[in-house]
C-alpha positions as a Python dict, from the first residue, in 0.01 Angstrom:
ca = {
    (1, 'X'): (0, 0, 0),
    (2, 'X'): (-57, -364, 110),
    (3, 'X'): (111, -548, 387),
    (4, 'X'): (167, -917, 391),
    (5, 'X'): (423, -1062, 637),
    (6, 'X'): (703, -846, 658),
    (7, 'X'): (655, -732, 306),
    (8, 'X'): (525, -383, 215),
    (9, 'X'): (381, -353, -154),
    (10, 'X'): (382, -22, -311),
    (11, 'X'): (207, -10, -630),
    (12, 'X'): (308, 330, -754),
    (13, 'X'): (673, 381, -628),
    (14, 'X'): (879, 581, -863),
    (15, 'X'): (1242, 524, -892),
    (16, 'X'): (1438, 754, -1120),
    (17, 'X'): (1232, 827, -1427),
    (18, 'X'): (1059, 501, -1434),
    (19, 'X'): (729, 389, -1255),
    (20, 'X'): (761, 41, -1144),
    (21, 'X'): (639, -189, -875),
    (22, 'X'): (876, -222, -581),
    (23, 'X'): (851, -462, -282),
    (24, 'X'): (1000, -357, 28),
    (25, 'X'): (1147, -635, 256),
    (26, 'X'): (1352, -643, 580),
    (27, 'X'): (1687, -751, 476),
    (28, 'X'): (1860, -1047, 631),
    (29, 'X'): (2138, -812, 790),
    (30, 'X'): (1854, -599, 942),
    (31, 'X'): (1694, -905, 1085),
    (32, 'X'): (2021, -1020, 1242),
    (33, 'X'): (2106, -682, 1386),
    (34, 'X'): (1739, -635, 1536),
    (35, 'X'): (1743, -985, 1663),
    (36, 'X'): (2086, -956, 1804),
    (37, 'X'): (2004, -632, 1993),
    (38, 'X'): (1664, -764, 2111),
    (39, 'X'): (1832, -1084, 2239),
    (40, 'X'): (2087, -854, 2414),
    (41, 'X'): (1786, -659, 2573),
    (42, 'X'): (1616, -975, 2700),
    (43, 'X'): (1943, -1102, 2851),
    (44, 'X'): (1993, -761, 3015),
    (45, 'X'): (1636, -763, 3146),
    (46, 'X'): (1677, -1122, 3290),
    (47, 'X'): (1996, -1005, 3470),
    (48, 'X'): (1824, -704, 3599),
    (49, 'X'): (1528, -897, 3723),
    (50, 'X'): (1742, -1067, 3979),
    (51, 'X'): (2043, -835, 4010),
    (52, 'X'): (1927, -483, 3968),
    (53, 'X'): (2036, -364, 4325),
    (54, 'X'): (2377, -561, 4289),
    (55, 'X'): (2450, -380, 3961),
    (56, 'X'): (2382, -30, 4084),
    (57, 'X'): (2583, -100, 4396),
    (58, 'X'): (2879, -211, 4192),
    (59, 'X'): (2900, 75, 3922),
    (60, 'X'): (2704, 367, 4080),
    (61, 'X'): (2924, 674, 4087),
    (62, 'X'): (2782, 1026, 4046),
    (63, 'X'): (3123, 1161, 3995),
    (64, 'X'): (3157, 970, 3684),
    (65, 'X'): (3278, 1178, 3396),
    (66, 'X'): (3119, 932, 3148),
    (67, 'X'): (2796, 933, 3334),
    (68, 'X'): (2781, 1331, 3357),
    (69, 'X'): (2872, 1384, 2983),
    (70, 'X'): (2591, 1162, 2867),
    (71, 'X'): (2321, 1296, 3149),
    (72, 'X'): (2413, 1646, 3025),
    (73, 'X'): (2412, 1609, 2635),
    (74, 'X'): (2244, 1285, 2539),
    (75, 'X'): (1899, 1385, 2663),
    (76, 'X'): (1837, 1593, 2330),
    (77, 'X'): (1765, 1309, 2077),
    (78, 'X'): (1389, 1386, 2076),
    (79, 'X'): (1450, 1775, 2018),
    (80, 'X'): (1709, 1693, 1748),
    (81, 'X'): (1480, 1466, 1542),
    (82, 'X'): (1181, 1718, 1582),
    (83, 'X'): (1416, 2034, 1490),
    (84, 'X'): (1521, 1834, 1183),
    (85, 'X'): (1176, 1727, 1083),
    (86, 'X'): (1039, 2079, 1143),
    (87, 'X'): (1311, 2224, 908),
    (88, 'X'): (1233, 1977, 634),
    (89, 'X'): (871, 2049, 651),
    (90, 'X'): (946, 2409, 636),
    (91, 'X'): (1146, 2408, 325),
    (92, 'X'): (909, 2156, 157),
    (93, 'X'): (633, 2405, 210),
    (94, 'X'): (847, 2691, 84),
    (95, 'X'): (934, 2489, -228),
    (96, 'X'): (578, 2339, -299),
    (97, 'X'): (317, 2626, -187),
    (98, 'X'): (251, 2867, -458),
    (99, 'X'): (29, 3108, -253),
    (100, 'X'): (270, 3379, -132),
    (101, 'X'): (109, 3479, 174),
    (102, 'X'): (12, 3114, 280),
    (103, 'X'): (384, 3011, 193),
    (104, 'X'): (541, 3265, 425),
    (105, 'X'): (284, 3201, 709),
    (106, 'X'): (333, 2814, 693),
    (107, 'X'): (728, 2821, 656),
    (108, 'X'): (743, 3073, 948),
    (109, 'X'): (525, 2860, 1162),
    (110, 'X'): (745, 2545, 1101),
    (111, 'X'): (1076, 2764, 1181),
    (112, 'X'): (914, 2861, 1516),
    (113, 'X'): (856, 2497, 1590),
    (114, 'X'): (1217, 2412, 1499),
    (115, 'X'): (1318, 2724, 1726),
    (116, 'X'): (1104, 2588, 2026),
    (117, 'X'): (1283, 2264, 1994),
    (118, 'X'): (1622, 2443, 1993),
    (119, 'X'): (1501, 2623, 2320),
    (120, 'X'): (1432, 2296, 2478),
    (121, 'X'): (1726, 2138, 2383),
    (122, 'X'): (1952, 2423, 2530),
    (123, 'X'): (1728, 2418, 2837),
    (124, 'X'): (1821, 2057, 2922),
    (125, 'X'): (2193, 2106, 2822),
    (126, 'X'): (2244, 2430, 3007),
    (127, 'X'): (2056, 2322, 3314),
    (128, 'X'): (2265, 2007, 3354),
    (129, 'X'): (2599, 2175, 3276),
    (130, 'X'): (2538, 2478, 3517),
    (131, 'X'): (2422, 2227, 3795),
    (132, 'X'): (2753, 2004, 3733),
    (133, 'X'): (2967, 2315, 3749),
    (134, 'X'): (2794, 2436, 4067),
    (135, 'X'): (2837, 2083, 4216),
    (136, 'X'): (3217, 2108, 4146),
    (137, 'X'): (3250, 2440, 4301),
    (138, 'X'): (3055, 2311, 4623),
    (139, 'X'): (3301, 1999, 4625),
    (140, 'X'): (2990, 1753, 4601),
    (141, 'X'): (2953, 1470, 4337),
    (142, 'X'): (2907, 1618, 3985),
    (143, 'X'): (2586, 1464, 3907),
    (144, 'X'): (2416, 1486, 4247),
    (145, 'X'): (2171, 1787, 4174),
    (146, 'X'): (2113, 1688, 3790),
    (147, 'X'): (1780, 1565, 3826),
    (148, 'X'): (1412, 1641, 3760),
    (149, 'X'): (1380, 1848, 4070),
    (150, 'X'): (1680, 2076, 3968),
    (151, 'X'): (1597, 2435, 3956),
    (152, 'X'): (1668, 2676, 3656),
    (153, 'X'): (2030, 2795, 3709),
    (154, 'X'): (2119, 2956, 3376),
    (155, 'X'): (2078, 3290, 3231),
    (156, 'X'): (1752, 3291, 3025),
    (157, 'X'): (1924, 3556, 2791),
    (158, 'X'): (2203, 3308, 2724),
    (159, 'X'): (1956, 3042, 2641),
    (160, 'X'): (1749, 3254, 2403),
    (161, 'X'): (2041, 3415, 2228),
    (162, 'X'): (2208, 3084, 2150),
    (163, 'X'): (1870, 2946, 2036),
    (164, 'X'): (1814, 3238, 1797),
    (165, 'X'): (2179, 3209, 1658),
    (166, 'X'): (2178, 2826, 1619),
    (167, 'X'): (1827, 2823, 1443),
    (168, 'X'): (1919, 3103, 1204),
    (169, 'X'): (2247, 2931, 1109),
    (170, 'X'): (2089, 2596, 1086),
    (171, 'X'): (1797, 2712, 896),
    (172, 'X'): (2013, 2864, 619),
    (173, 'X'): (2198, 2533, 607),
    (174, 'X'): (1886, 2329, 589),
    (175, 'X'): (1741, 2552, 308),
    (176, 'X'): (2064, 2524, 94),
    (177, 'X'): (2086, 2155, 151),
    (178, 'X'): (1714, 2084, 72),
    (179, 'X'): (1716, 2343, -232),
    (180, 'X'): (1951, 2087, -421),
    (181, 'X'): (1719, 1791, -370),
    (182, 'X'): (1503, 1647, -628),
    (183, 'X'): (1131, 1637, -614),
    (184, 'X'): (1165, 1263, -552),
    (185, 'X'): (1404, 1314, -265),
    (186, 'X'): (1169, 1577, -121),
    (187, 'X'): (876, 1345, -142),
    (188, 'X'): (1070, 1097, 66),
    (189, 'X'): (1196, 1360, 324),
    (190, 'X'): (867, 1486, 398),
    (191, 'X'): (744, 1148, 488),
    (192, 'X'): (1042, 1076, 711),
    (193, 'X'): (977, 1419, 879),
    (194, 'X'): (601, 1353, 948),
    (195, 'X'): (663, 1005, 1080),
    (196, 'X'): (972, 1118, 1280),
    (197, 'X'): (751, 1379, 1475),
    (198, 'X'): (479, 1112, 1525),
    (199, 'X'): (767, 865, 1654),
    (200, 'X'): (893, 1129, 1906),
    (201, 'X'): (549, 1199, 2026),
    (202, 'X'): (461, 821, 2081),
    (203, 'X'): (797, 757, 2253),
    (204, 'X'): (765, 1045, 2498),
    (205, 'X'): (406, 962, 2560),
    (206, 'X'): (469, 603, 2610),
    (207, 'X'): (768, 662, 2840),
    (208, 'X'): (607, 925, 3029),
    (209, 'X'): (286, 750, 3115),
    (210, 'X'): (473, 437, 3213),
    (211, 'X'): (695, 643, 3449),
    (212, 'X'): (386, 770, 3633),
    (213, 'X'): (222, 423, 3644),
    (214, 'X'): (533, 255, 3786),
    (215, 'X'): (617, 539, 4035),
    (216, 'X'): (960, 359, 4097),
    (217, 'X'): (1244, 519, 4314),
    (218, 'X'): (1567, 606, 4148),
    (219, 'X'): (1882, 465, 4288),
    (220, 'X'): (1996, 806, 4423),
    (221, 'X'): (1653, 850, 4587),
    (222, 'X'): (1699, 535, 4803),
    (223, 'X'): (1710, 593, 5173),
    (224, 'X'): (1811, 381, 5470),
    (225, 'X'): (1514, 290, 5700),
    (226, 'X'): (1575, 50, 6007),
    (227, 'X'): (1930, 2, 5875),
    (228, 'X'): (1828, -155, 5537),
    (229, 'X'): (1971, 20, 5240),
    (230, 'X'): (1745, 52, 4935),
    (231, 'X'): (1451, -5, 5137),
    (232, 'X'): (1208, 149, 4887),
    (233, 'X'): (1329, -69, 4608),
    (234, 'X'): (1093, -252, 4401),
    (235, 'X'): (1137, -482, 4089),
    (236, 'X'): (1089, -347, 3759),
    (237, 'X'): (767, -537, 3712),
    (238, 'X'): (599, -416, 4025),
    (239, 'X'): (380, -103, 3964),
    (240, 'X'): (364, 135, 4256),
    (241, 'X'): (114, 403, 4111),
    (242, 'X'): (172, 765, 4085),
    (243, 'X'): (368, 884, 4368),
    (244, 'X'): (614, 1139, 4241),
    (245, 'X'): (891, 900, 4151),
    (246, 'X'): (967, 827, 3798),
    (247, 'X'): (1271, 600, 3734),
    (248, 'X'): (1098, 334, 3524),
    (249, 'X'): (1151, 351, 3233),
    (250, 'X'): (1443, 585, 3143),
    (251, 'X'): (1385, 910, 2951),
    (252, 'X'): (1743, 968, 2875),
    (253, 'X'): (1792, 629, 2728),
    (254, 'X'): (1482, 677, 2505),
    (255, 'X'): (1622, 1022, 2375),
    (256, 'X'): (1952, 860, 2318),
    (257, 'X'): (1802, 589, 2099),
    (258, 'X'): (1612, 849, 1918),
    (259, 'X'): (1930, 977, 1759),
    (260, 'X'): (1915, 644, 1556),
    (261, 'X'): (1600, 789, 1358),
    (262, 'X'): (1839, 1052, 1188),
    (263, 'X'): (1963, 784, 984),
    (264, 'X'): (1662, 780, 786),
    (265, 'X'): (1697, 1158, 707),
    (266, 'X'): (2028, 1056, 537),
    (267, 'X'): (2001, 1081, 155),
    (268, 'X'): (1920, 721, 5),
    (269, 'X'): (2211, 745, -235),
    (270, 'X'): (2476, 796, 35),
    (271, 'X'): (2524, 458, 191),
    (272, 'X'): (2840, 537, 369),
    (273, 'X'): (2686, 828, 563),
    (274, 'X'): (2374, 585, 635),
    (275, 'X'): (2604, 333, 801),
    (276, 'X'): (2788, 611, 997),
    (277, 'X'): (2466, 745, 1122),
    (278, 'X'): (2322, 418, 1212),
    (279, 'X'): (2630, 310, 1421),
    (280, 'X'): (2617, 665, 1585),
    (281, 'X'): (2258, 607, 1676),
    (282, 'X'): (2291, 257, 1815),
    (283, 'X'): (2611, 369, 2015),
    (284, 'X'): (2417, 662, 2159),
    (285, 'X'): (2133, 449, 2262),
    (286, 'X'): (2365, 172, 2435),
    (287, 'X'): (2592, 435, 2589),
    (288, 'X'): (2323, 644, 2716),
    (289, 'X'): (2167, 373, 2881),
    (290, 'X'): (2485, 249, 3043),
    (291, 'X'): (2562, 603, 3173),
    (292, 'X'): (2235, 629, 3347),
    (293, 'X'): (2324, 317, 3555),
    (294, 'X'): (2668, 454, 3618),
    (295, 'X'): (2556, 797, 3737),
    (296, 'X'): (2277, 622, 3960),
    (297, 'X'): (1995, 792, 3799),
    (298, 'X'): (1839, 450, 3679),
    (299, 'X'): (1831, 79, 3746),
    (300, 'X'): (1955, -151, 3464),
    (301, 'X'): (1602, -262, 3413),
    (302, 'X'): (1506, 96, 3364),
    (303, 'X'): (1727, 146, 3064),
    (304, 'X'): (1689, -204, 2939),
    (305, 'X'): (1302, -164, 2890),
    (306, 'X'): (1340, 190, 2752),
    (307, 'X'): (1585, 61, 2504),
    (308, 'X'): (1366, -221, 2388),
    (309, 'X'): (1059, -16, 2358),
    (310, 'X'): (1221, 272, 2187),
    (311, 'X'): (1426, 69, 1949),
    (312, 'X'): (1119, -145, 1838),
    (313, 'X'): (931, 178, 1783),
    (314, 'X'): (1201, 340, 1562),
    (315, 'X'): (1234, 6, 1363),
    (316, 'X'): (849, 6, 1319),
    (317, 'X'): (860, 348, 1183),
    (318, 'X'): (1151, 273, 932),
    (319, 'X'): (904, -1, 785),
    (320, 'X'): (615, 246, 779),
    (321, 'X'): (849, 472, 563),
    (322, 'X'): (982, 167, 363),
    (323, 'X'): (1339, 257, 416),
    (324, 'X'): (1643, 66, 539),
    (325, 'X'): (1891, 214, 793),
    (326, 'X'): (2152, 144, 539),
    (327, 'X'): (2038, 63, 187),
    (328, 'X'): (2195, -216, -19),
    (329, 'X'): (2199, 22, -307),
    (330, 'X'): (2090, 375, -392),
    (331, 'X'): (1724, 393, -414),
    (332, 'X'): (1659, 770, -506),
    (333, 'X'): (1822, 990, -747),
}
């Protein structure tokens, strides 16, 4: 593979039954969407640079239903992508490995990875849900205890039981779906799966390290000192160092944007589904970011920087795979 400008040259890319040279280029519509979203991000960051506190003071509401729904259930993008990737790899191994013992061991190992991601997904969802319900019973704002310091508040048997059932059912569905795929489709999907796991790892590591370095207070962590509200506020470009606070950048927003990666798993012949999944992914990224500001968990600059970094990472991953989010025409059988 050779890289020139925004052109990827594949010398042995097989389409259908014909070996032919295929040049992968970023389409004009993709450029417009990426530049449009990037421009929106830059504008948002410019506004946040001067008005972070003002935006939070104007919109923050920990009783917001919108904020609580996305806080509870939009933080699972990373686990969903990794779960999907693990299932694809598992059934790719089942299909391609000839040694029976090795086939069973490797396939089981990937199913265990998928199960682990389901456990993690349910841990977030259940913890936030039970905290919200507990807050309602106590008569305090719904989202007030839904933070990184929240203690475990759900039955472990519930989480494990749901994880076993969901993983079993979804594994059967994935096995059935992938069994119908051609070798060419499977070759494509295994690349998407491996790059997907790498993308999630890079995104989580990048955002996690930045959180530690910046040590920024969240809006709901602000206290009043000497009569001055938001006294611990620091602008987004100011690094405080490791101090136990981790507002910048937003991890929820990162996970929200990772749903966009699922569009690359959609069969390359199903353009309608590609469009729907791309719109869903972009909507999840934007709405999750807005919900974090609404509930007072993050500043506008937190979600903006997370959106820009994660969005560019996913776009770069799609160029590495040589797949458009929405193909102009079917590219695989």
